[in-house]
N, C-alpha and C positions, 0 to 999 in steps of 0.2 A: 174891434179887435178882441179877439181871444187871449189874456191872459200877459199881456204885452208883448203876442206871438209877433213874431215877424219871419222872414221868406223871401228868397230873389227867386227865380224865376228867369235864364237862360236859354232862346231856344237861335240854334244857327248853326253852322257847318264848319268844319275842319278850314280854319285858313282864312275862312269868310271875313272880310273886313266890311264892318259892318257901324254900328254907335259902342261897343266898351272893345276894351282891351284886354287882352289873351290872359293877363296879371286880374283880371275883375272878372273873367271864366271860369278858368283856372285848366288845364289837362290840355292845356293849348290851344285850346279854342277862341273863335267872337262869336260875338252876337247881338241877339237883343236883350237885353238886363228890363226886365219886368218885377217891381218892388214894392208898388203903393198902390197899384190898382185889386181892386177887388177880385178875388181870388175862390174859386173852391175846387177841390183836391182830393183822392183816392188813389192808395197807391199799395197795390195788392205783390208781397217776397212767401213767395214759398216755396216748401223742402224739398216736394212733388219734381220728380225729374220732367215729367210730361209737360207742365207745365209753365208760361211761362212770365217772368215777372213783368206787374203790367203800372200802366197809370193813367188815370183822364183830369186834364185840368182843364175848367170853365174859367177863361178872363173873360171880365164885366167892363163892353164899351174901351177896346182895344183903338188902338187908330189903326183907320184904312191903309196908311201908306206903310206899319206896322207889320197889320198881317200878309200885305203882299209880301213879304221877306219869308213868310214859313212855309216848307217845305215838303211831299216828303220822305226831300234828305234828309231832313234837319237833327242835330241832336238836341236833347234835353239835360238840363243841368237843376233839382229843383237842390232847394235848400233850404234849413227851419234854424230854428233859433228863440229863445227864450229874454227880457227884456235886455240886459247887457252883457247876454254870452254872446261867442262866437257863434256863426251857420255853422251848422253838421247838413253834408248833406243828406239827402232822405232817397233821391232817384237819381240815375240819370239813364238815358235811354235814347230810344228814335221814336220819329214820329211816322206813324205807320198809314192814319189818317187825321180826318181834320176840318171844321166844318162852322157858317158863322149863323147864327139867328138873330135874327134885325128885330126888336120889337116896337113899341112908340118911342119908351123911355131910353130905353138901353140895347145896347146889340152883347151876346154871347158868343165868343169862340170857343168853341171845344176842342179840345188837343187830347189823342190818344195816342199812348207812345207803348212800346215793351224794350224790354233788354235784349239786346240782341237780336234786333227786330234785318236779319241781312236778305230775306230777301227785296227790304224797300233800295237796296242799293246795289240788287242785284251781281253781287261779290260772293259767286261760285267756287268752292275749293273743286280741285282738280287736276290729280299728283295719285302719282304711286308711290308707298310708303313698303321700300323693299323688307323680304326677310330678315328677322332675326334683332328688326328695332326696339325696342321695348316701349311698353304703354305708355311710360311715363315723356320718350322721347319726341315721340307721334300725339301726345298730347298737348306737350307744351311749340308745337310744331304749328296745330292747327289754333291754337287762343293765340301763337304768334301773329300769322294770317287774322285772324279778327281785327288785330290790332290792341289790342290788353295783353297788361302786364303778363309776365312768367307767374303759372301758379301755382300754391302751394300744396304741400302734399303733406296728405299727416304719415307717421313713422307703421311700421307695416308689422302689426303688433297680434291683431285679432287672432287669435287660439282656435285653431281649426278649421282653417283655409288652406287649401296646397298653392301658394306662392310664387309654385312656377309657372300655375292655370291662370292664377287671377291675378288682382291686383297691379297698381303701378309697372312692377320690378319684371313682371312677363310676356314676353317674349312673344312677334308675330309668328306664324312657324307656316306664312305663307306674303308671296307680296298680295299689299292691299289695293288695290285701285278707285278712287274711291269721286265721286262727282255729285255733288252735291250743298247745299250751302254749311258754313263750317257748323252749324249751332247744332244739324241735324246729326254729321258726322259724330262731333265730336259724345249726343246721347250716343249714336249706335254702341260707340265704341268704350262707354259707362252702364252701359247694362251688358254689354260684350264678358267684361271686366269684372265685374259684378264693384263697379263704383258709382258715388254718389256724387253730382258737381252740384256749386249753385256758384252762379255769376252775379257778382252784387257791385251794380253800382262804377260799373268797369276799371274798376281797379284792386279788386278781390277775386280769387276763383279759390273755393275748396274740392279739396278732390281727396275722399278716402274712402275704404273700403264700407258696404252697406252691413251696418251693423256694427262700425267699430267704435270701441270705444275711444277718445282722444288722452292725448299725453297730455298731462300736467301742465307742460310750458304750452301747451296751445290754446289753453282752456281760458278762455273769456267770458266773467261772469255779469249779467245786469241783475240788480238787485231790484224786486219790485214785491214793494209792501205798500200798506195804505200810508206811511210816511213818506215812500219815492213817487208817489202818484195814484195807487190802483186805486180805483174803482169799483166798491159794491166789492163783492164776491165771488173767485171764482170757481170754477159752472163744471160740472165734472163731466169727461166728455166720452166718448166712443168711437174713437174716428176709421173709418169702413173706405179705403182709399181704393180704386178700381173692383166696386164691389161686381162687375160681370165678368169676375176671372172667377174659375173654379175655386183657388186658392185665394180669395180678399186679403189684401193687407190691413191685418185692427192692428190699430192702435188704441193706446189708454192713452191720458191725460184733462189739462181739463180748458178750457176758453175762458179767457180774463178780460177786462181791459184799466184801458191805464194811461192817465196823461199821453199827450205823444212823446215817444223818444224814439227818433230814429237809429240811435244805437243796435233798437229789438234789429234782430237779424237769425232767419231761419239759418240752423246747424247748428247757432252760438248755444252756450249754455243760460241758462235764469235760474236764481235762486227767488225761492217760492216762499212768502210769507203772509198768511193769512190766520182768521179766528177757525181754520176749516183745512190751511195747509201747511204745514207747522214748517218751514226752512226746508223743501227739497228741490234737491238740484233738479232741474226738468231739462231738456232742448225743446227750442223755439222752430215748430213745425210751418207757423203758418201769422206773417203777422200783415193786418189791414191799417194802416194810418188813412185818418180821414180831419176834415177841417175846413173851414170857410175862415177869411182873413177879417168879414165884418160878422159875423153871426157865432156858431155855436162852439163848444170849447173843442178844440183838437186832442184827438186819440187818437190810439192803437190802439186795436181788439189786437188777440194773439193767444193764438193754440200751442199748448206746451205737450209734449209728451216722452214716454220713458219707457223703453223698450222693454224694461221686467219690472211695467206696470204689471198687475192682473184686473178683468174686471171687478174681482169678489174685493179690491183693497180700494178702489175708487164705490163713492155714491148711489146706491139705484136709484136714485134718478138723472144719473146720466142722458146726458143729449148723445143723439148717436147721425153722425155725421156721413156721410157717404157719397163719393165724386163718381161719376161716370168715367167709365176709364177713354183715357184716348186715344181718336182711333186715327190720327195720321200717323 
């Protein structure tokens, strides 16, 4: 076990009556509780609206009767902590695939999950939103259909954007009929009205105008430095998203590693301090949490960006990281 790290992994479905109580699981779910077996995990959260947050868990020597209770309808809640500190939610999502590999001395159950994997539940949104509805009202309806709490919206304080045509306060100019998985409907709506969204662990939905600065009351800052667990030094980065487009979305920032911190969430702010980066307030773009219960140190690999940064302002040895465009 790494640095007295601890975890809980709950696998279940809404109102399923198995081993644990709803209070043990949280959010009204009941399910299988795993907290003492060897596991390996990888959790990826991204600010790219064309990608899904996902997680992979490998559970060693899970009992056969427990494996039988895992289905593609299952919900996964993964929490982590250290020492006497309380557990904090790192990932909540839906199982979309799982399998078991039997070896001579052990079995390994691999569970793959995504946030908002609605196709596994077969839940399509089929309705018509009437002309005159605001984008915010439509989004609230979609998010409610998905079973998540009401979204939180940033203030419309972005200069240079016609808020009558874009943003949450814009209105539908005609009836809008949808018949698709709600996550896809939401993604399409956000792209059309210049909004970005981030679904985090089933309990927070951030929606704001593309490139919009957050108001003071919305800023939550995580401090990352050698004193708080930074490993090594930040590495300058040029993030070239969707490079197939004629005008790729280029971001400048840094890659860094720190001891695992589940509070690092894409879209939030992080104050970075090191020998090469002096107290820069940057936006978290992507986080990868990795660890092994009986193995190596648990780490968070973090990408932070700043729309105001220019290529000349970061070191010449920058890493160019290009992502293929999502064809979905």
